[in-house]
N, C-alpha and C positions, 0 to 999 in steps of 0.2 A: 504494500500500500504506500509506503514511503517513497519507493521508486516511482510509482505512478504519479505521486504528488510532485516529485522533482521534475519529471519530464513531460507530464501531460499525456493525454491519450494518443495524440498524433502530432507532435510539434512540427514535423516537416510539412504537414498538410495545411497548417493554419498560417497562411501567408501573412495576413494582417490582423489576426485575432488579438484583441487587447489582453487576452489571458495567457499569452505565450511571450517569451523573451524575443523570439524571432519576429513575431507579429508586431511587438512594440517597436523594435528597431526599424523594421520595414516601414511601418506607419510614420514613425518620426522622421525617417529619411525622406519619404514622399512629401510630407508637409514642409520640411525645411527646404527641399529643392523647389517645390512649387512657390513658396514664398520668396525664395531667392530669385527664381526665374521671373516672377512677377515684378519684384523690385528692380531687377536689371532691365526688364522691358520698360517699366515706367521711367527709370532713370535715363535710358537711351532715348525714349520719346521726348522727355523734357530737355535733354541735352541737344537733341536734333532741333527742337523748336528754337532753342537759343541760338544755335549755329545758323539755322535758317534765317532768323531775324537779322543776325549780324551780316550774313552774306547778302541777303536781299537789300538791306539798307546800304551796304557798301556798293553793290552793283547799281542800285538806283541813284545813289549820290554820284557815282562815277559817270552814269549816263547824263545826269544833270550838268555835271562839269563839262562834258563833251558838248552839250547843247549850248551852254553859256559861251564856250570858246567858239562855237560855230556861228553865234550871232555877231554879224559884222555890220559895219557902217559904210555905206557907199554914197555916191553922188545922188542916187535916187532914194536914199534913206537906208534903214536897216534891212538886212536880208540874212537868210540862214544858209551857211556854206555846208552843203551836204557832204562834201569831200572830207570834212573833218569828223564825220560821224561814223559809227560802227555800221558796216554794210548790212547787218541784220535789220536795221531800221528800214531798209529799202526792199527787203524780201517780204512778200505778202504772207501774213499770218505767221511770221517767224517766231513770235513770242516776245519780241522787243518792240515797244510802242511808245510814242510820245505825242504830246500836244503842247504847243507854245503859243500863248495868247497875249495880245497887247491891244491897246486902243486902235492901232493901225494895222496890225498883222494877225494872221491866224494860220499857223503852220501845223500840219499833222503828218506823221510818218506814213510812207507808202505801205508799210507793213500792216497798218490798220485796215486797209482795203475798204470794205463797206461797213466796218464796225465803228460805232460811235461811243465815246466815253462820256460826252456831255450832250445835253439837249440844246435846242436852239436858244433857249434863254440862259445857257451857260451853267445850268445845274447838272450835277452828276445823274446819269441814267440809273446807276446803281448806288444807293446810299453807302457812304463809307466814312469812317473816321481814320484819317491818315496817320501813319501808314496802315493800309488795310489790304485784305485779300478779296478779290472779286472774281467772278466767273468770266472767262474769255472764250473766244471761238475754239471749236474743236476740243471741248472739255479741258481747256487750259485753265490753270489757276494763276491769276495775275496778282502781283504785289504792286500796289499803287503808292506813289510818293508825289506829293505836290509841294512846290515852294515858289515864293515870289522873289524876284530879283530886279534891281534897276540896272539897266545896261544901255550905254550910249544915250543917257538922258531919257530913257523910256522904261516904263514899268512892265515887266514880263511875268506872266503866270506859266510856270513850267510843270507839266504833269507827265510822269513817266511810269510805264507799267512793264513789268518783266515776268515772264512765265517761269514758274518753279515746279511744274508738273513732273518733269524728268527727275528733279532732285527728290521730290516726295516719293515718286515711284521707286527710285533706287533705295530710299530709306525703308520703304515697306518691304521690298525684296530682301533687304538686309535683315529686317526684323523677322521675316519668314524663315530665312536661313538660320537665324538664331534660335527660333522656336524648334526647328527640326533638329538642330545640333543639341539643344537642351533636352529634348525628348529622348534622343538617342543616349545622351549622357545619363539621363534618369534611369533608363532601362539597364545600361551597362553597370551603373552604380549599384542598382538593386541586385543584379546578378552577382557582382563581386561581393556585395555585402552579405548575400545569402551564403556564398562560399566561405566567407570569413567567419560568419556566425556559426556555420556548421562546424568549422574547425574549432571555434572557441567553445562550442557546446560538447565537444567530444569527451571532456572530463566528466560531464554529467551523464553521458551515455555509459561511460565506464563505471560510474557509481551505480547506475541502474543495474548493470550486469552483475556487479559485485554484490549488491543487495539481494538479487535473485539467487546468487550462489550461496550467500549466507542463509537465505530462506530454505534452500535445498540441502544445506549441510555440507557444501563443498568448500566453504570458507568461514573463517571465524571473525575476522575484522576487515574493515575497509583499508585499502592502501591509501596512505596519507599524502602521497605525492600528487602534485597538480598545481593549478594556479594559486597564488597567495590568498586570493579572496575565498577560496573553497577550503583551504587547510583548517581554519578554525572550525568550520562546520563538520569536516571529516573527523577531527579530533573529538568534538563533542559527541558525535554519533558513536564513535568507538568507545568513548568513556561511558556512554549510556548503555551500550551493549555489554561492556564488562561489568558495570554495576548491576544490571539486570541479571546477568549470569550468576554473579556472586550471591545476590539476594535470593535468587531462585534455588541455587544450590544449598544455601543455608536453610531455607524453609523446607526443602525436600528432605534434607538430612534430619532436621528437627522432627518433622512429621513421621519419617521412617523410624527414627529412634523411639518416638512415642508409640508407634504401632507395635514394634518389637517388644517394648516394655510392657505393653498391655497383654501381649500374647500369653505370657506365663501365668499371670493372675487369672486371666479368663479360662485358660486350660485347667488350672487348679479348681476354679469355681465349677466348671463343667463336670469335672470328675466328682466333686462333692455332691453336686445335684443328682448325678446318676447313681448314687449309692442306694442299694435296695432298701435299707431301713427307712430312708426318707420316703420312698415310694409306698412302703407298707403303712407308715404312720401318717404321712402328710402328702397324699398323692396330688391334691389340688395345688398345694404350695410348690411341689416339684414341677408341675406343668407350668405354673406361672413363672417360676425361676427359669425354666428352659426357654420360654418365650422371650423373656427379658434379656437373657444372655444371648439368645440368637439375634435379637435386634441390635444389641451392642456390637456383637461380632460383625454383623452385616454392615453396620454404620462405619466401623473401623475399616472394613474391607473397601467400602465405597469411597471413603476419603483417601485411602491409600491409592485406589485406582485413579481418582481425580489428580492426586499428586503425581502419579506416574505419567498421566497424560500431559501434565504441564512440563514438557521437556525443555531443555535448554535450546531455545529457538535460535541461538547464535550458531549452533552447529548441529544439524540434523542429517542423519543418513536417510536417503529416500527409500521408499518401498518399491521393489521391482517384482511385479507379480510372477513373471516367468521364473524368477530365481527363488522367491520366498514362499510362494504358495505350495510348491511340491514338498517342501520341508514340513509344512503344517499337515498336509495330506498324509505323508508317511507316518507322522507321529499319531494322528488320529486313527489310521488304519490299524496300528498296533493296539490302540485302546479299544476300538470297535472292529474286531476282525470278522466282519460280516460279508465281505466281498462286494461292497457297494461300487456302483459305476460312478466315477467322479469326473466331471468335465470342468477344466480350468483353462484360462486364456493362455494362448501359445505365442502371442505377439511379443517379440523381443524389444519392440520400440516403446512399449508401455513403461513409463517411469513415473511413479506418483511422487510428488514433492512432499507429501505428508511424511511424518516421522515413521521410520521402519518399526520401531517398538510399538507405537500406537496402532499402526495398521496390522501388525502381527497379532496384537491382542484383540483388535476388532474382528479380523477375519477368523482368528482362532475361536472366539466365542460364537460367531455365526456358524462356522462349520461344525463346531461341537454340538450346537443346537440341531443343525441339520442331520448330523450323524445319529442323534438320538431318535429322531422321528422318521427318517427316510426309510422306505421299503427297499428300493433298489437303486435309485438314481439321485445324484446331487449335481447341480450345475451352478458354476460361478461365471458371471459376465461382468466385464469392466469396460466402460465407455468414457471417452474424454470429449465433452461438448458442453461449453459454458460451465466448466468445472469438471467434477468427476462423479459419475454415476455407476454404482455396481449393484448387482443382484446376486443373492444367494438363494437358490430354489431347491426344494426337495419334493418327492412324490409321496409324502406322508399324509396324515389326516387333515393337515392344515388348520387354520383358525377362521371361522366364519363369523361368530358372534362378536360384536364391537366391544362388549364388556370383557370378553375373554382376551381380545387383543390388548386392551389396556392392562388387564391382569398379568399378561405375559411379560410386560415391560416393568413390572414392579418386582423389586428385589425380594427374594424369598418366597414368591408365590409360585405354585405349580398347578398345571392344568391336568396332570395325570399323575397321581401318587404312585402308580405302578411303574412309572418310568424313572430311572435314576436322574438326579439333578435337583437343584434347589432354586432354580429361577434366577440365579445371579448373572448368567451370561448375557442375556438380552438387556438387562438393566445396565450392565457395564457398557455394552454397545451404545445404549441410549446416552449415557454420560459422555462417552467419547465423541459421539456425533454432535451433542450439544456444545462440547468444548471447541469443536471445529466450526461452529455456527452452521451446521448442516441440517439435513432433513431426513427423517426415518419414517418409512411406511411399511405396514404389514399388509400384503396383498395376496390374492389367490395366484398360485403359480400355474403356468401352462403344463407343468408336469403333474398337476393334480393336488399338490400340497401347499405349503407356505412359501411365499416369495418375500424376502426381506429386501426392500429397496432403499438404498441410501444415496443421497446426493450431497457432495461436499463442494463448497465454492472453490474457484480457481486458486492455485497456489497452496502454500501451507497455511498454518494457523497464524 
């Protein structure tokens, strides 16, 4: 359970789950890169606007200076020397336009063609606050600049418009390239981050494997090597395992000593109770004492069985059916030499992570019960699916009545006084199943007798 808490159910599949380390890192990286990309894009747009303003103003002012230099004075008055101007002013719809107005003159660039910037009354056809951007011919974006100058004793109004569509188009193309590069960088970063996180999480995967090995009895303590951040955790887990092992060992020894200490007085009391003179003079007292001593003996046996089931979970030897069940069958065949037909699993791949001692006691009691009641056949089946399910069936009389099934699980109760046994076996089985948080059912068997069905959750206890 601890290993599942460390790693989660499927850490590799939860790409952006907030409940996994990998998901949190991926989600954080995506958010940071998106914010970073948005910030860079906003900064680039702002920077471009500033550069555009400066460039447009510089180009417009340079055009105005050209126009001022081209205004000449001659015998017939002032005139505009077009040879001094940029040739773009003479190409139709070139993107460079001007208007020069005075009381005596009205000059417009040939590039304007049939486009007008001012109405007949001299007002702008498109309202602007200079310098401003207006729409020009052919989806052009024009930057307008207007200034008034006195030249050769005459006041001139100079309006110049320059197209910046190509500059804006280049900027948007550059921005598109940036977004594509940024998206690619995001994908590559996430891939590299996943590889790096997978490498960084390898110590946790190792801890998960070692915890499973501890649970199966293949290892006693975790290896404390690894990243510095994990070493205190590993040391605390090992300390906890060692402390739990020592505490469990002390309690088991104390309970075992108590059980052995009580054996001698109980045996002596049992011998005294069985004396014939007590039966002759006080038969009822003898019966009462026998019952009370039997209950005490059963209680001690039950607690010793519980203590035995509480194995040192830091080092457990697994139960291998193909290896361990034949030993039980051989022993019971000697006790019950009746030539019964016994069917047990032959799958060599079955390895149960539960403690070998617990499972030996559990199967031993189940088989002992089956041997007592079977006529000819006993069958043992083990399946691994969502835990461990195993069946022990016989072809005996079985148990049909619900009250009789409950009685069979009570320690000391017998269903048939003619049959040997004191009812201790199935009660011990019930205690072990409860200790493993499992489930026990008494069902009719396909063989005709009793089927004891037990399901234990995955892993050990």
